[in-house]
Biopython code that builds the backbone (N, CA, C, O; Angstrom):
import numpy as np
from Bio.PDB.StructureBuilder import StructureBuilder

atoms = [
    (1, "MET", "N", (0.824, -1.126, -0.075)),
    (1, "MET", "CA", (-0.035, -0.085, 0.035)),
    (1, "MET", "C", (0.933, 1.163, -0.020)),
    (1, "MET", "O", (1.968, 1.146, 0.647)),
    (2, "THR", "N", (0.641, 2.114, -0.717)),
    (2, "THR", "CA", (1.302, 3.525, -0.844)),
    (2, "THR", "C", (0.559, 4.590, -0.119)),
    (2, "THR", "O", (-0.621, 4.763, -0.423)),
    (3, "ILE", "N", (1.128, 5.351, 0.838)),
    (3, "ILE", "CA", (0.385, 6.419, 1.474)),
    (3, "ILE", "C", (0.868, 7.747, 0.773)),
    (3, "ILE", "O", (2.072, 7.926, 0.592)),
    (4, "ASP", "N", (-0.020, 8.630, 0.397)),
    (4, "ASP", "CA", (0.341, 9.691, -0.435)),
    (4, "ASP", "C", (1.080, 10.833, 0.272)),
    (4, "ASP", "O", (1.911, 11.505, -0.340)),
    (5, "SER", "N", (0.761, 11.068, 1.637)),
    (5, "SER", "CA", (1.320, 12.407, 2.211)),
    (5, "SER", "C", (2.248, 11.979, 3.386)),
    (5, "SER", "O", (1.851, 11.658, 4.505)),
    (6, "PRO", "N", (3.520, 12.021, 2.975)),
    (6, "PRO", "CA", (4.421, 11.823, 4.230)),
    (6, "PRO", "C", (4.462, 12.917, 5.157)),
    (6, "PRO", "O", (4.385, 14.093, 4.800)),
    (7, "ALA", "N", (4.594, 12.502, 6.448)),
    (7, "ALA", "CA", (4.405, 13.465, 7.436)),
    (7, "ALA", "C", (5.759, 13.406, 8.258)),
    (7, "ALA", "O", (6.370, 12.359, 8.468)),
    (8, "THR", "N", (6.147, 14.652, 8.692)),
    (8, "THR", "CA", (7.342, 14.804, 9.691)),
    (8, "THR", "C", (6.857, 14.376, 11.019)),
    (8, "THR", "O", (5.751, 14.657, 11.480)),
    (9, "VAL", "N", (7.739, 13.702, 11.574)),
    (9, "VAL", "CA", (7.393, 13.206, 13.075)),
    (9, "VAL", "C", (8.611, 13.713, 13.957)),
    (9, "VAL", "O", (9.677, 13.096, 13.964)),
    (10, "ALA", "N", (8.413, 14.817, 14.667)),
    (10, "ALA", "CA", (9.288, 15.407, 15.536)),
    (10, "ALA", "C", (8.928, 14.657, 17.023)),
    (10, "ALA", "O", (7.793, 14.262, 17.287)),
    (11, "SER", "N", (10.024, 14.533, 17.898)),
    (11, "SER", "CA", (9.944, 13.964, 19.012)),
    (11, "SER", "C", (9.124, 14.778, 20.025)),
    (11, "SER", "O", (8.700, 14.278, 21.066)),
    (12, "THR", "N", (8.913, 16.118, 19.653)),
    (12, "THR", "CA", (8.112, 16.963, 20.593)),
    (12, "THR", "C", (6.665, 16.932, 20.160)),
    (12, "THR", "O", (5.863, 17.395, 20.971)),
    (13, "ASP", "N", (6.220, 16.487, 19.075)),
    (13, "ASP", "CA", (4.854, 16.432, 18.501)),
    (13, "ASP", "C", (3.990, 15.495, 19.575)),
    (13, "ASP", "O", (4.494, 14.533, 20.156)),
    (14, "ARG", "N", (2.847, 15.851, 19.718)),
    (14, "ARG", "CA", (1.849, 14.854, 20.403)),
    (14, "ARG", "C", (0.925, 14.366, 19.379)),
    (14, "ARG", "O", (0.457, 15.169, 18.572)),
    (15, "TRP", "N", (0.639, 13.205, 19.340)),
    (15, "TRP", "CA", (-0.149, 12.407, 18.418)),
    (15, "TRP", "C", (-1.476, 11.787, 18.897)),
    (15, "TRP", "O", (-1.485, 11.304, 20.029)),
    (16, "GLU", "N", (-2.470, 11.753, 18.238)),
    (16, "GLU", "CA", (-3.816, 11.276, 18.750)),
    (16, "GLU", "C", (-4.421, 10.656, 17.559)),
    (16, "GLU", "O", (-4.031, 10.875, 16.412)),
    (17, "ARG", "N", (-5.430, 9.843, 17.893)),
    (17, "ARG", "CA", (-6.447, 9.214, 16.779)),
    (17, "ARG", "C", (-7.134, 10.405, 16.162)),
    (17, "ARG", "O", (-7.482, 11.379, 16.829)),
    (18, "SER", "N", (-7.313, 10.290, 14.866)),
    (18, "SER", "CA", (-8.191, 11.324, 14.244)),
    (18, "SER", "C", (-9.701, 10.880, 14.546)),
    (18, "SER", "O", (-10.095, 9.718, 14.445)),
    (19, "VAL", "N", (-10.442, 11.909, 14.910)),
    (19, "VAL", "CA", (-11.761, 11.723, 15.435)),
    (19, "VAL", "C", (-12.717, 11.177, 14.323)),
    (19, "VAL", "O", (-13.748, 10.564, 14.603)),
    (20, "GLU", "N", (-12.351, 11.410, 13.175)),
    (20, "GLU", "CA", (-13.266, 10.969, 12.018)),
    (20, "GLU", "C", (-13.127, 9.694, 11.651)),
    (20, "GLU", "O", (-13.822, 9.336, 10.700)),
    (21, "VAL", "N", (-12.343, 8.829, 12.199)),
    (21, "VAL", "CA", (-12.037, 7.390, 11.820)),
    (21, "VAL", "C", (-13.034, 6.517, 12.589)),
    (21, "VAL", "O", (-13.293, 6.604, 13.789)),
    (22, "LEU", "N", (-13.539, 5.679, 11.719)),
    (22, "LEU", "CA", (-14.446, 4.594, 12.249)),
    (22, "LEU", "C", (-13.412, 3.435, 12.392)),
    (22, "LEU", "O", (-12.568, 3.234, 11.518)),
    (23, "TRP", "N", (-13.508, 2.672, 13.534)),
    (23, "TRP", "CA", (-12.660, 1.554, 13.874)),
    (23, "TRP", "C", (-13.393, 0.425, 14.671)),
    (23, "TRP", "O", (-14.394, 0.667, 15.345)),
    (24, "ARG", "N", (-12.867, -0.764, 14.564)),
    (24, "ARG", "CA", (-13.285, -1.764, 15.347)),
    (24, "ARG", "C", (-12.133, -2.748, 15.584)),
    (24, "ARG", "O", (-11.342, -2.977, 14.670)),
    (25, "ARG", "N", (-12.004, -3.382, 16.872)),
    (25, "ARG", "CA", (-10.988, -4.359, 17.162)),
    (25, "ARG", "C", (-11.445, -5.598, 16.564)),
    (25, "ARG", "O", (-12.652, -5.839, 16.581)),
    (26, "THR", "N", (-10.671, -6.371, 16.064)),
    (26, "THR", "CA", (-10.944, -7.746, 15.494)),
    (26, "THR", "C", (-9.884, -8.785, 16.311)),
    (26, "THR", "O", (-9.062, -8.471, 17.171)),
    (27, "ALA", "N", (-10.156, -10.022, 15.798)),
    (27, "ALA", "CA", (-9.298, -11.042, 16.368)),
    (27, "ALA", "C", (-7.777, -10.837, 16.006)),
    (27, "ALA", "O", (-6.866, -11.154, 16.770)),
    (28, "SER", "N", (-7.608, -10.305, 14.829)),
    (28, "SER", "CA", (-6.205, -10.094, 14.516)),
    (28, "SER", "C", (-5.666, -8.758, 14.481)),
    (28, "SER", "O", (-4.541, -8.594, 14.011)),
    (29, "GLY", "N", (-6.360, -7.742, 14.940)),
    (29, "GLY", "CA", (-5.862, -6.505, 14.954)),
    (29, "GLY", "C", (-7.016, -5.425, 15.175)),
    (29, "GLY", "O", (-7.971, -5.556, 15.941)),
    (30, "VAL", "N", (-6.725, -4.276, 14.312)),
    (30, "VAL", "CA", (-7.756, -3.135, 14.461)),
    (30, "VAL", "C", (-8.029, -2.768, 13.037)),
    (30, "VAL", "O", (-7.100, -2.522, 12.268)),
    (31, "VAL", "N", (-9.317, -2.724, 12.660)),
    (31, "VAL", "CA", (-9.806, -2.285, 11.303)),
    (31, "VAL", "C", (-10.152, -0.811, 11.417)),
    (31, "VAL", "O", (-10.925, -0.440, 12.300)),
    (32, "VAL", "N", (-9.633, 0.008, 10.596)),
    (32, "VAL", "CA", (-9.804, 1.566, 10.670)),
    (32, "VAL", "C", (-10.356, 1.929, 9.263)),
    (32, "VAL", "O", (-9.936, 1.365, 8.252)),
    (33, "LEU", "N", (-11.332, 2.911, 9.235)),
    (33, "LEU", "CA", (-11.803, 3.533, 7.927)),
    (33, "LEU", "C", (-11.719, 4.957, 8.200)),
    (33, "LEU", "O", (-12.546, 5.533, 8.907)),
    (34, "PRO", "N", (-10.719, 5.538, 7.644)),
    (34, "PRO", "CA", (-10.709, 7.022, 7.672)),
    (34, "PRO", "C", (-11.880, 7.569, 6.835)),
    (34, "PRO", "O", (-12.252, 7.038, 5.788)),
    (35, "ASN", "N", (-12.447, 8.699, 7.389)),
    (35, "ASN", "CA", (-13.703, 9.381, 6.780)),
    (35, "ASN", "C", (-13.325, 9.803, 5.340)),
    (35, "ASN", "O", (-14.218, 9.788, 4.493)),
    (36, "ASP", "N", (-12.275, 10.116, 5.052)),
    (36, "ASP", "CA", (-11.964, 10.687, 3.585)),
    (36, "ASP", "C", (-11.433, 9.482, 2.723)),
    (36, "ASP", "O", (-10.944, 9.724, 1.620)),
    (37, "ARG", "N", (-11.506, 8.325, 3.142)),
    (37, "ARG", "CA", (-11.175, 7.150, 2.279)),
    (37, "ARG", "C", (-12.415, 6.142, 2.119)),
    (37, "ARG", "O", (-13.304, 6.011, 2.959)),
    (38, "SER", "N", (-12.323, 5.437, 0.872)),
    (38, "SER", "CA", (-13.373, 4.430, 0.768)),
    (38, "SER", "C", (-12.787, 3.027, 1.032)),
    (38, "SER", "O", (-13.414, 2.062, 0.595)),
    (39, "THR", "N", (-11.678, 2.838, 1.684)),
    (39, "THR", "CA", (-10.985, 1.696, 1.810)),
    (39, "THR", "C", (-10.658, 1.583, 3.326)),
    (39, "THR", "O", (-10.105, 2.493, 3.943)),
    (40, "ALA", "N", (-11.061, 0.333, 3.918)),
    (40, "ALA", "CA", (-10.576, 0.223, 5.328)),
    (40, "ALA", "C", (-9.335, -0.562, 5.391)),
    (40, "ALA", "O", (-8.965, -1.373, 4.542)),
    (41, "PHE", "N", (-8.707, -0.234, 6.510)),
    (41, "PHE", "CA", (-7.355, -0.939, 6.574)),
    (41, "PHE", "C", (-7.187, -1.666, 7.855)),
    (41, "PHE", "O", (-7.551, -1.137, 8.905)),
    (42, "THR", "N", (-6.601, -2.972, 7.826)),
    (42, "THR", "CA", (-6.463, -3.689, 8.942)),
    (42, "THR", "C", (-5.021, -3.303, 9.558)),
    (42, "THR", "O", (-4.049, -3.250, 8.804)),
    (43, "LEU", "N", (-4.919, -3.087, 10.661)),
    (43, "LEU", "CA", (-3.695, -2.675, 11.542)),
    (43, "LEU", "C", (-3.380, -3.935, 12.335)),
    (43, "LEU", "O", (-4.244, -4.465, 13.034)),
    (44, "GLU", "N", (-2.068, -4.446, 12.223)),
    (44, "GLU", "CA", (-1.685, -5.458, 12.865)),
    (44, "GLU", "C", (-0.352, -5.201, 13.654)),
    (44, "GLU", "O", (0.247, -4.159, 13.387)),
    (45, "GLY", "N", (0.110, -5.945, 14.486)),
    (45, "GLY", "CA", (1.462, -5.704, 15.150)),
    (45, "GLY", "C", (1.624, -4.284, 15.700)),
    (45, "GLY", "O", (0.713, -3.757, 16.337)),
    (46, "LEU", "N", (2.780, -3.667, 15.454)),
    (46, "LEU", "CA", (3.013, -2.293, 15.908)),
    (46, "LEU", "C", (2.062, -1.334, 15.631)),
    (46, "LEU", "O", (1.738, -0.515, 16.492)),
    (47, "HIS", "N", (1.511, -1.344, 14.379)),
    (47, "HIS", "CA", (0.464, -0.334, 13.949)),
    (47, "HIS", "C", (-0.817, -0.461, 14.875)),
    (47, "HIS", "O", (-1.370, 0.507, 15.398)),
    (48, "ALA", "N", (-1.219, -1.799, 15.012)),
    (48, "ALA", "CA", (-2.397, -2.013, 15.907)),
    (48, "ALA", "C", (-1.990, -1.554, 17.442)),
    (48, "ALA", "O", (-2.852, -0.997, 18.122)),
    (49, "GLN", "N", (-0.899, -1.751, 17.890)),
    (49, "GLN", "CA", (-0.509, -1.395, 19.277)),
    (49, "GLN", "C", (-0.437, 0.046, 19.396)),
    (49, "GLN", "O", (-0.868, 0.592, 20.412)),
    (50, "LEU", "N", (0.145, 0.804, 18.308)),
    (50, "LEU", "CA", (0.052, 2.173, 18.342)),
    (50, "LEU", "C", (-1.211, 2.880, 18.403)),
    (50, "LEU", "O", (-1.413, 3.863, 19.115)),
    (51, "TRP", "N", (-2.157, 2.274, 17.531)),
    (51, "TRP", "CA", (-3.631, 2.724, 17.524)),
    (51, "TRP", "C", (-4.203, 2.557, 18.971)),
    (51, "TRP", "O", (-4.883, 3.447, 19.482)),
    (52, "GLU", "N", (-3.930, 1.478, 19.562)),
    (52, "GLU", "CA", (-4.537, 1.230, 20.919)),
    (52, "GLU", "C", (-4.073, 2.221, 21.972)),
    (52, "GLU", "O", (-4.926, 2.722, 22.705)),
    (53, "VAL", "N", (-2.722, 2.563, 22.116)),
    (53, "VAL", "CA", (-2.188, 3.467, 22.986)),
    (53, "VAL", "C", (-2.678, 5.010, 22.715)),
    (53, "VAL", "O", (-2.849, 5.864, 23.585)),
    (54, "LEU", "N", (-2.859, 5.158, 21.337)),
    (54, "LEU", "CA", (-3.201, 6.641, 20.983)),
    (54, "LEU", "C", (-4.706, 6.931, 21.446)),
    (54, "LEU", "O", (-5.239, 7.893, 20.893)),
    (55, "GLY", "N", (-5.425, 6.255, 22.348)),
    (55, "GLY", "CA", (-6.672, 6.595, 22.814)),
    (55, "GLY", "C", (-6.586, 7.965, 23.562)),
    (55, "GLY", "O", (-7.579, 8.646, 23.820)),
    (56, "ARG", "N", (-5.294, 8.305, 23.886)),
    (56, "ARG", "CA", (-5.079, 9.774, 24.509)),
    (56, "ARG", "C", (-3.864, 10.284, 23.848)),
    (56, "ARG", "O", (-3.040, 9.489, 23.395)),
    (57, "PRO", "N", (-3.697, 11.581, 23.761)),
    (57, "PRO", "CA", (-2.662, 12.212, 23.089)),
    (57, "PRO", "C", (-1.249, 11.993, 23.702)),
    (57, "PRO", "O", (-1.092, 12.241, 24.897)),
    (58, "LEU", "N", (-0.280, 11.570, 22.994)),
    (58, "LEU", "CA", (1.124, 11.168, 23.474)),
    (58, "LEU", "C", (2.161, 11.703, 22.567)),
    (58, "LEU", "O", (2.009, 11.847, 21.354)),
    (59, "THR", "N", (3.233, 11.990, 23.244)),
    (59, "THR", "CA", (4.597, 12.440, 22.580)),
    (59, "THR", "C", (5.212, 11.192, 22.100)),
    (59, "THR", "O", (4.787, 10.092, 22.453)),
    (60, "GLN", "N", (6.184, 11.344, 21.318)),
    (60, "GLN", "CA", (7.046, 10.263, 20.836)),
    (60, "GLN", "C", (7.589, 9.506, 21.950)),
    (60, "GLN", "O", (7.571, 8.276, 21.996)),
    (61, "GLN", "N", (8.112, 10.325, 22.918)),
    (61, "GLN", "CA", (8.876, 9.772, 24.147)),
    (61, "GLN", "C", (7.797, 9.018, 24.934)),
    (61, "GLN", "O", (8.106, 8.000, 25.553)),
    (62, "GLY", "N", (6.550, 9.482, 24.929)),
    (62, "GLY", "CA", (5.576, 8.684, 25.720)),
    (62, "GLY", "C", (5.153, 7.408, 25.108)),
    (62, "GLY", "O", (4.881, 6.434, 25.810)),
    (63, "LEU", "N", (5.083, 7.381, 23.647)),
    (63, "LEU", "CA", (4.993, 6.262, 22.890)),
    (63, "LEU", "C", (6.054, 5.188, 22.999)),
    (63, "LEU", "O", (5.750, 3.998, 23.082)),
    (64, "LEU", "N", (7.306, 5.625, 22.996)),
    (64, "LEU", "CA", (8.539, 4.856, 23.178)),
    (64, "LEU", "C", (8.388, 4.111, 24.443)),
    (64, "LEU", "O", (8.687, 2.917, 24.466)),
    (65, "GLY", "N", (7.937, 4.727, 25.525)),
    (65, "GLY", "CA", (7.832, 4.145, 26.774)),
    (65, "GLY", "C", (6.807, 3.000, 26.913)),
    (65, "GLY", "O", (7.058, 1.995, 27.579)),
    (66, "LEU", "N", (5.655, 3.186, 26.266)),
    (66, "LEU", "CA", (4.641, 2.306, 26.232)),
    (66, "LEU", "C", (4.725, 1.155, 25.212)),
    (66, "LEU", "O", (4.196, 0.063, 25.419)),
    (67, "LEU", "N", (5.420, 1.459, 24.099)),
    (67, "LEU", "CA", (5.616, 0.479, 23.049)),
    (67, "LEU", "C", (6.955, -0.184, 23.036)),
    (67, "LEU", "O", (7.283, -0.879, 22.075)),
    (68, "GLY", "N", (7.732, -0.002, 24.047)),
    (68, "GLY", "CA", (9.176, -0.533, 23.991)),
    (68, "GLY", "C", (9.301, -1.899, 23.698)),
    (68, "GLY", "O", (10.249, -2.291, 23.016)),
    (69, "GLU", "N", (8.336, -2.776, 24.195)),
    (69, "GLU", "CA", (8.585, -4.279, 24.021)),
    (69, "GLU", "C", (8.210, -4.569, 22.575)),
    (69, "GLU", "O", (8.467, -5.712, 22.197)),
    (70, "HIS", "N", (7.641, -3.731, 21.686)),
    (70, "HIS", "CA", (7.217, -3.952, 20.220)),
    (70, "HIS", "C", (8.370, -3.243, 19.393)),
    (70, "HIS", "O", (8.186, -3.120, 18.182)),
    (71, "LEU", "N", (9.456, -2.804, 19.912)),
    (71, "LEU", "CA", (10.448, -1.955, 19.183)),
    (71, "LEU", "C", (11.873, -2.497, 19.315)),
    (71, "LEU", "O", (12.227, -3.104, 20.325)),
    (72, "PRO", "N", (12.647, -2.278, 18.327)),
    (72, "PRO", "CA", (14.060, -2.792, 18.476)),
    (72, "PRO", "C", (14.774, -2.205, 19.800)),
    (72, "PRO", "O", (14.449, -1.132, 20.308)),
    (73, "ASP", "N", (15.732, -3.003, 20.261)),
    (73, "ASP", "CA", (16.454, -2.619, 21.549)),
    (73, "ASP", "C", (17.286, -1.434, 21.233)),
    (73, "ASP", "O", (17.437, -0.641, 22.163)),
    (74, "ASP", "N", (17.853, -1.159, 20.109)),
    (74, "ASP", "CA", (18.689, -0.107, 19.942)),
    (74, "ASP", "C", (17.765, 1.209, 19.846)),
    (74, "ASP", "O", (16.860, 1.366, 19.026)),
    (75, "PRO", "N", (18.145, 2.088, 20.797)),
    (75, "PRO", "CA", (17.320, 3.437, 20.887)),
    (75, "PRO", "C", (17.076, 4.122, 19.530)),
    (75, "PRO", "O", (15.937, 4.475, 19.225)),
    (76, "ALA", "N", (17.989, 4.292, 18.817)),
    (76, "ALA", "CA", (18.002, 4.958, 17.534)),
    (76, "ALA", "C", (17.080, 4.249, 16.590)),
    (76, "ALA", "O", (16.257, 4.853, 15.901)),
    (77, "ALA", "N", (17.246, 2.931, 16.579)),
    (77, "ALA", "CA", (16.361, 2.172, 15.529)),
    (77, "ALA", "C", (14.952, 2.062, 16.110)),
    (77, "ALA", "O", (13.970, 1.977, 15.373)),
    (78, "ALA", "N", (14.861, 2.065, 17.543)),
    (78, "ALA", "CA", (13.380, 2.195, 18.058)),
    (78, "ALA", "C", (12.646, 3.427, 17.562)),
    (78, "ALA", "O", (11.495, 3.420, 17.126)),
    (79, "GLN", "N", (13.436, 4.487, 17.676)),
    (79, "GLN", "CA", (12.788, 5.896, 17.428)),
    (79, "GLN", "C", (12.496, 5.851, 15.839)),
    (79, "GLN", "O", (11.464, 6.357, 15.399)),
    (80, "ARG", "N", (13.363, 5.280, 15.065)),
    (80, "ARG", "CA", (13.007, 5.413, 13.536)),
    (80, "ARG", "C", (11.890, 4.409, 13.259)),
    (80, "ARG", "O", (11.103, 4.633, 12.339)),
    (81, "THR", "N", (11.796, 3.426, 13.933)),
    (81, "THR", "CA", (10.714, 2.422, 13.743)),
    (81, "THR", "C", (9.428, 3.079, 14.199)),
    (81, "THR", "O", (8.457, 3.060, 13.444)),
    (82, "LEU", "N", (9.361, 3.662, 15.395)),
    (82, "LEU", "CA", (8.244, 4.327, 15.833)),
    (82, "LEU", "C", (7.764, 5.549, 14.737)),
    (82, "LEU", "O", (6.608, 5.704, 14.343)),
    (83, "ALA", "N", (8.795, 6.273, 14.395)),
    (83, "ALA", "CA", (8.451, 7.555, 13.683)),
    (83, "ALA", "C", (7.701, 7.050, 12.372)),
    (83, "ALA", "O", (6.687, 7.594, 11.936)),
    (84, "ASP", "N", (8.377, 5.842, 11.741)),
    (84, "ASP", "CA", (7.759, 5.303, 10.448)),
    (84, "ASP", "C", (6.332, 4.872, 10.673)),
    (84, "ASP", "O", (5.471, 5.086, 9.820)),
    (85, "ALA", "N", (6.082, 4.283, 11.782)),
    (85, "ALA", "CA", (4.747, 3.828, 12.041)),
    (85, "ALA", "C", (3.770, 4.849, 12.274)),
    (85, "ALA", "O", (2.605, 4.681, 11.914)),
    (86, "VAL", "N", (4.188, 5.992, 12.902)),
    (86, "VAL", "CA", (3.405, 7.110, 13.184)),
    (86, "VAL", "C", (3.168, 7.917, 11.749)),
    (86, "VAL", "O", (2.088, 8.436, 11.469)),
    (87, "ARG", "N", (4.199, 7.946, 10.979)),
    (87, "ARG", "CA", (4.061, 8.434, 9.560)),
    (87, "ARG", "C", (2.997, 7.706, 8.825)),
    (87, "ARG", "O", (2.133, 8.323, 8.202)),
    (88, "PHE", "N", (3.034, 6.489, 8.877)),
    (88, "PHE", "CA", (2.056, 5.514, 8.147)),
    (88, "PHE", "C", (0.740, 5.760, 8.464)),
    (88, "PHE", "O", (-0.148, 5.839, 7.615)),
    (89, "LEU", "N", (0.556, 5.897, 9.768)),
    (89, "LEU", "CA", (-0.860, 6.260, 10.247)),
    (89, "LEU", "C", (-1.438, 7.499, 9.931)),
    (89, "LEU", "O", (-2.605, 7.637, 9.565)),
    (90, "VAL", "N", (-0.490, 8.541, 10.097)),
    (90, "VAL", "CA", (-0.760, 9.816, 9.605)),
    (90, "VAL", "C", (-1.094, 10.031, 8.128)),
    (90, "VAL", "O", (-1.902, 10.879, 7.748)),
    (91, "GLY", "N", (-0.343, 9.115, 7.230)),
    (91, "GLY", "CA", (-0.639, 9.204, 5.867)),
    (91, "GLY", "C", (-1.909, 8.606, 5.346)),
    (91, "GLY", "O", (-2.460, 8.975, 4.309)),
    (92, "MET", "N", (-2.402, 7.499, 6.271)),
    (92, "MET", "CA", (-3.693, 6.900, 5.860)),
    (92, "MET", "C", (-4.772, 7.789, 6.419)),
    (92, "MET", "O", (-5.915, 7.611, 5.998)),
    (93, "GLY", "N", (-4.551, 8.710, 7.302)),
    (93, "GLY", "CA", (-5.586, 9.480, 7.887)),
    (93, "GLY", "C", (-6.187, 9.054, 9.181)),
    (93, "GLY", "O", (-7.255, 9.489, 9.612)),
    (94, "ALA", "N", (-5.497, 8.247, 9.722)),
    (94, "ALA", "CA", (-5.923, 7.503, 10.958)),
    (94, "ALA", "C", (-5.432, 8.282, 12.306)),
    (94, "ALA", "O", (-6.082, 8.258, 13.351)),
    (95, "VAL", "N", (-4.295, 8.922, 12.155)),
    (95, "VAL", "CA", (-3.762, 9.612, 13.332)),
    (95, "VAL", "C", (-3.352, 11.075, 12.846)),
    (95, "VAL", "O", (-3.054, 11.378, 11.691)),
    (96, "ARG", "N", (-3.392, 11.853, 13.856)),
    (96, "ARG", "CA", (-3.163, 13.285, 13.564)),
    (96, "ARG", "C", (-2.218, 13.863, 14.687)),
    (96, "ARG", "O", (-2.004, 13.238, 15.726)),
    (97, "GLU", "N", (-1.644, 15.142, 14.402)),
    (97, "GLU", "CA", (-1.049, 15.812, 15.434)),
    (97, "GLU", "C", (-2.179, 16.283, 16.512)),
    (97, "GLU", "O", (-3.251, 16.740, 16.113)),
    (98, "SER", "N", (-1.908, 16.159, 17.770)),
    (98, "SER", "CA", (-2.809, 16.453, 18.694)),
    (98, "SER", "C", (-3.191, 17.958, 18.653)),
    (98, "SER", "O", (-2.345, 18.827, 18.443)),
    (99, "LEU", "N", (-4.580, 18.239, 18.874)),
    (99, "LEU", "CA", (-4.969, 19.616, 18.873)),
    (99, "LEU", "C", (-4.961, 20.160, 20.351)),
    (99, "LEU", "O", (-5.133, 21.352, 20.609)),
    (100, "THR", "N", (-4.753, 19.209, 21.278)),
    (100, "THR", "CA", (-4.739, 19.621, 22.694)),
    (100, "THR", "C", (-3.287, 19.888, 23.112)),
    (100, "THR", "O", (-2.353, 19.219, 22.670)),
    (101, "PRO", "N", (-3.131, 20.959, 24.039)),
    (101, "PRO", "CA", (-1.880, 21.281, 24.475)),
    (101, "PRO", "C", (-1.251, 20.195, 25.281)),
    (101, "PRO", "O", (-0.119, 20.346, 25.742)),
]
sb = StructureBuilder()
sb.init_structure("model")
sb.init_model(0)
sb.init_chain("A")
sb.init_seg("    ")
for serial, (resi, resn, name, xyz) in enumerate(atoms, 1):
    if name == "N":
        sb.init_residue(resn, " ", resi, " ")
    sb.init_atom(name, np.array(xyz, "f"), 0.0, 1.0, " ", f" {name:<3s}", serial, name[0])
structure = sb.get_structure()
């Protein structure tokens, strides 16, 4: 799958679920349907875990703390992996930069 809009992920940004997304948990992950798309996406693994913890706005540092067991042991690789996962969800319209301070 190709996501059209790459997003920059800074460690000081706070991320949250986009409120316009319809979603459901399934036996294998989370299915999301962004409001502006006609296709549902099934999130599994790290992407599903990321969706689950973004029930409240979190910074990248907060996400690293909560998702550490799903990330590489090397801190730089963990940050890159997490940034890629956030970019992926932002690109599909499922996650956005938090509007709350």
